[in-house]
C-alpha positions as CSV (number, residue, x, y, z in Angstrom):
1,M,10.5,144.7,243.0
2,F,14.0,146.2,243.6
3,N,14.2,147.3,240.0
4,T,10.9,149.0,240.2
5,F,11.9,150.8,243.4
6,S,15.2,152.0,242.0
7,K,13.6,153.1,238.8
8,Q,11.1,155.3,240.6
9,R,13.7,156.7,242.9
10,R,16.0,157.5,240.0
11,A,13.2,159.2,238.2
12,E,12.4,161.3,241.3
13,L,16.0,162.4,241.7
14,F,16.0,163.5,238.0
15,L,12.8,165.4,238.5
16,L,14.2,167.0,241.6
17,S,17.3,168.1,239.7
18,V,15.1,169.7,237.0
19,T,13.1,171.5,239.8
20,I,16.4,172.8,241.2
21,I,17.3,174.1,237.8
22,W,13.9,175.8,237.3
23,G,14.2,177.3,240.8
24,S,17.6,178.9,239.8
25,T,16.2,180.5,236.6
26,F,14.4,183.4,238.4
27,A,17.6,184.8,240.0
28,I,19.7,184.1,236.9
29,S,17.1,185.8,234.7
30,K,17.4,188.9,237.0
31,Y,21.1,188.9,236.2
32,V,20.5,188.5,232.4
33,L,18.2,191.5,232.4
34,L,21.1,193.7,233.5
35,Y,22.7,193.0,230.1
36,C,19.8,192.4,227.8
37,S,16.3,193.8,227.4
38,P,13.6,191.3,228.4
39,L,11.8,190.5,225.2
40,M,15.1,190.3,223.2
41,Y,16.5,188.0,225.9
42,M,13.4,185.8,225.6
43,S,13.7,185.7,221.8
44,I,17.4,184.7,221.9
45,R,16.7,182.0,224.5
46,F,14.0,180.3,222.3
47,F,15.9,180.8,219.0
48,L,18.9,179.1,220.5
49,A,16.8,176.3,221.9
50,A,15.1,175.8,218.5
51,G,18.5,175.9,216.7
52,I,20.0,173.2,219.1
53,V,17.0,170.9,218.6
54,L,17.3,171.4,214.8
55,V,21.0,170.4,214.8
56,L,20.6,167.4,217.2
57,F,17.3,166.0,215.8
58,Y,17.2,167.3,212.2
59,R,15.6,164.2,210.8
60,R,12.8,164.2,213.4
61,V,11.9,167.9,212.9
62,S,12.6,168.4,209.2
63,V,9.1,167.1,208.3
64,I,6.3,168.1,210.6
65,P,2.5,167.4,210.2
66,I,0.2,170.4,209.7
67,T,-1.7,169.4,212.9
68,T,1.5,169.6,214.9
69,Y,2.1,173.1,213.4
70,I,-1.4,174.2,214.4
71,K,-1.3,172.8,218.0
72,G,2.3,173.8,218.5
73,G,1.5,177.3,217.3
74,I,-1.4,177.7,219.7
75,L,0.8,176.3,222.6
76,G,3.6,178.7,221.4
77,L,1.2,181.7,221.7
78,F,0.3,180.8,225.3
79,L,3.9,180.1,226.2
80,Y,5.1,183.3,224.6
81,F,2.6,185.5,226.5
82,G,3.4,183.6,229.7
83,F,7.2,184.0,229.4
84,A,6.9,187.6,228.0
85,L,4.9,188.8,231.0
86,Q,7.0,186.9,233.5
87,T,10.3,188.1,232.0
88,V,9.3,191.8,231.7
89,G,7.7,191.5,235.2
90,L,11.0,190.4,236.6
91,K,12.3,193.9,236.0
92,Y,9.8,195.3,238.4
93,T,9.6,192.7,241.1
94,T,11.9,190.4,243.0
95,A,12.9,186.9,241.9
96,S,11.3,185.4,245.0
97,K,7.9,187.0,244.5
98,S,8.0,186.2,240.8
99,A,8.5,182.5,241.6
100,F,5.7,182.3,244.2
101,I,3.2,184.2,242.0
102,T,4.1,182.1,239.0
103,G,3.4,179.0,241.1
104,L,-0.2,180.2,241.2
105,M,-0.6,178.6,237.8
106,V,-1.1,175.3,239.7
107,V,-4.3,176.5,241.3
108,L,-5.5,178.5,238.3
109,T,-5.2,175.4,236.0
110,P,-8.3,173.5,237.3
111,L,-10.4,176.7,237.0
112,V,-9.2,177.4,233.5
113,H,-9.9,173.8,232.5
114,Y,-13.4,173.9,234.0
115,L,-14.2,177.1,232.1
116,A,-12.6,175.8,228.8
117,Q,-14.6,172.6,228.8
118,K,-17.8,174.7,228.6
119,F,-16.7,176.1,225.2
120,T,-14.4,173.4,223.8
121,K,-14.3,169.6,223.4
122,I,-11.4,169.0,225.8
123,T,-11.8,166.1,228.3
124,P,-14.2,167.2,231.0
125,K,-12.7,167.6,234.5
126,P,-14.7,168.6,237.5
127,I,-13.8,171.2,240.1
128,R,-13.1,169.6,243.4
129,V,-13.2,171.0,247.0
130,G,-9.4,170.9,247.1
131,N,-9.2,173.1,244.1
132,I,-11.5,175.7,245.7
133,L,-9.6,175.6,249.0
134,G,-6.4,175.9,247.1
135,V,-7.6,179.0,245.3
136,I,-8.8,180.6,248.5
137,C,-5.6,179.8,250.3
138,S,-3.4,181.0,247.5
139,I,-5.3,184.3,247.0
140,T,-5.0,184.9,250.7
141,G,-1.3,184.3,250.4
142,L,-1.0,186.6,247.4
143,Y,-2.7,189.3,249.4
144,I,-0.4,188.9,252.3
145,L,2.8,188.5,250.1
146,T,2.0,191.8,248.2
147,A,0.6,193.8,251.1
148,P,2.5,196.9,252.1
149,E,3.8,195.1,255.2
150,G,5.1,192.3,252.9
151,S,6.6,194.1,250.0
152,S,3.8,196.0,248.3
153,F,2.0,195.1,245.0
154,T,3.9,196.2,242.0
155,I,3.3,196.3,238.2
156,G,5.7,193.4,238.0
157,D,3.5,191.4,240.3
158,I,0.5,192.1,238.1
159,M,2.4,191.1,235.0
160,T,3.6,187.9,236.7
161,L,0.0,187.0,237.8
162,G,-1.0,187.4,234.1
163,A,1.9,185.1,233.2
164,A,0.6,182.5,235.7
165,L,-2.8,182.7,233.9
166,F,-1.3,182.1,230.5
167,F,0.8,179.2,231.8
168,A,-2.5,177.7,233.1
169,F,-4.0,178.1,229.6
170,Y,-0.9,176.4,228.3
171,I,-1.2,173.4,230.6
172,V,-4.8,172.9,229.8
173,Y,-4.3,173.1,226.0
174,L,-1.2,170.9,226.3
175,D,-3.5,168.1,227.7
176,F,-5.5,168.4,224.5
177,A,-2.4,168.6,222.2
178,S,-0.7,165.6,223.8
179,S,-2.4,163.4,221.2
180,E,0.3,164.5,218.8
181,P,2.6,161.5,218.3
182,D,6.0,163.3,218.4
183,K,6.3,165.6,221.5
184,L,9.7,166.8,220.3
185,Q,8.2,168.2,217.1
186,L,5.4,169.9,219.2
187,T,8.0,171.5,221.4
188,Y,10.2,172.5,218.5
189,V,7.3,174.5,216.9
190,Q,6.7,176.2,220.2
191,F,10.4,177.3,220.4
192,W,10.2,178.9,217.0
193,V,6.9,180.7,217.8
194,C,8.3,182.1,221.0
195,G,11.5,183.2,219.3
196,I,9.8,184.9,216.4
197,L,7.1,186.6,218.5
198,G,9.8,187.7,221.0
199,L,11.9,189.2,218.3
200,I,9.0,191.1,216.7
201,S,7.8,192.4,220.2
202,A,11.4,193.4,221.1
203,W,11.7,195.6,218.0
204,L,8.2,197.1,218.4
205,L,7.8,197.5,222.1
206,E,11.2,198.1,223.8
207,D,14.5,199.8,223.4
208,V,16.6,196.8,222.5
209,K,19.7,196.4,224.6
210,I,22.3,193.7,224.4
211,I,25.7,194.0,226.2
212,F,27.7,191.0,225.3
213,T,29.8,189.8,228.2
214,T,31.1,186.4,229.3
215,E,28.6,186.5,232.1
216,L,25.6,187.0,229.8
217,V,26.7,184.3,227.4
218,G,27.2,181.8,230.3
219,F,23.8,182.6,231.8
220,V,22.0,182.4,228.5
221,L,23.6,179.1,227.6
222,Y,22.7,177.7,231.0
223,L,19.1,178.8,230.6
224,V,18.9,177.4,227.0
225,I,20.7,174.1,227.5
226,F,19.8,173.1,231.1
227,A,16.6,175.0,231.9
228,T,14.9,174.6,228.5
229,I,16.3,171.6,226.5
230,V,17.6,169.3,229.2
231,A,14.7,170.0,231.6
232,M,12.2,169.3,228.8
233,W,13.9,166.0,228.0
234,V,14.2,164.9,231.6
235,Q,10.5,165.7,232.3
236,N,9.3,163.8,229.2
237,Q,11.7,160.9,229.9
238,F,11.2,160.2,233.6
239,Q,8.0,161.7,234.8
240,G,6.1,158.6,233.8
241,D,8.3,156.5,236.1
242,T,6.8,157.9,239.2
243,T,3.3,158.8,240.4
244,P,1.7,162.1,239.4
245,T,1.3,163.0,243.1
246,R,5.0,162.5,243.8
247,A,5.9,164.5,240.7
248,A,3.6,167.3,241.7
249,V,5.1,167.5,245.2
250,I,8.6,167.7,243.7
251,F,7.6,170.4,241.3
252,S,5.9,172.4,244.0
253,L,9.3,173.0,245.6
254,E,10.2,175.3,242.7
255,P,9.1,178.6,244.4
256,V,10.9,177.7,247.7
257,L,14.1,176.8,245.8
258,A,13.8,180.1,243.8
259,A,13.6,182.1,247.0
260,F,16.7,180.2,248.2
261,F,18.7,181.0,245.0
262,A,17.4,184.6,245.2
263,Y,18.9,184.9,248.7
264,L,22.2,183.4,247.6
265,M,22.7,185.2,244.4
266,L,20.8,188.5,244.9
267,S,20.7,188.8,248.7
268,E,16.9,189.0,248.5
269,I,15.3,188.6,251.9
270,L,11.5,188.1,252.4
271,S,10.0,189.9,255.3
272,I,8.1,187.9,257.9
273,T,4.8,189.0,256.4
274,A,6.0,188.0,252.9
275,I,7.1,184.6,254.2
276,I,3.7,184.0,255.8
277,G,2.1,184.9,252.4
278,A,4.5,182.6,250.6
279,I,3.5,179.8,253.0
280,F,-0.2,180.3,252.3
281,I,0.5,180.2,248.5
282,M,2.6,177.0,248.9
283,T,-0.2,175.4,251.0
284,G,-2.8,176.4,248.4
285,I,-0.6,174.8,245.7
286,I,-0.2,171.5,247.6
287,V,-3.9,171.3,248.6
288,S,-4.9,171.8,245.0
289,E,-2.4,169.2,243.8
290,F,-3.8,166.6,246.2
291,S,-7.4,167.4,245.4
292,E,-7.8,164.0,243.6
293,E,-5.9,162.0,246.1
294,L,-7.4,162.8,249.5
295,R,-10.9,161.8,250.5
296,Y,-12.4,165.1,251.6
297,L,-10.5,167.2,249.0
298,N,-11.8,164.9,246.3
299,L,-15.4,165.9,246.6
300,I,-16.8,167.4,243.4
301,V,-18.3,170.9,243.4
302,G,-21.4,171.0,241.3
303,K,-21.9,168.8,238.2
304,N,-20.6,169.1,234.6
305,R,-23.2,169.5,232.0
């Protein structure tokens, strides 16, 4: 009993550590964009991640099945568009708003899953009352957060909202692709897809800028090693040692932590109106996450055909 308890608590501490790292990435990425154009930065980040995985796990990633290439390629596309929109959007919005809007992927995921199951063979999953309430609450929060009294709705907010939608598509397809036996190979393919597409997009769509400084190198290495590779390993290694609900609650802290780091590093301060909007979004996220756990939130809306 003691061993089980300590194992779960250890897993939750590791997941909390990952969430803190993820929360810090929004403010750090704002710094990186001072020295590097967004799409080029994204390309460098994923190329470095792929290179490190190749060096450390050469034997595992040297021979990859064609099905892993296909599924990893599709996941890589969703991941690329999500990160591209989020990273470019960071140029035109604050780190705090970017984090809360990105968090909307949690409430968008059940809706995307419900629509996708109508046209694909993914595992059916019904829409629940909690999902609907979560969407309503989050949309209300988004409206308040981006109202003129809050901080106004910018092109960066629109792009970040698009990123949240692509991340929702990513999560839904990841559930389908999880049948692949080697998750490291699946992730490795995604890194290459994001790196290659990021490089092509950078040369075609932006004035490429890279100012090499000690600060830039340090930030990028942090994002690659800790926010990408270590975070991926910790999540795969320890998430199964706690309950999905506890993991969801821990991960839902990411926008709050991001706002905290944005305040510390960038002196960003949310207005009272924006804070109210952020609280609505967080409430929507938590309600949606608990839609399968609590009695009245668990009621199914309609029937799957």
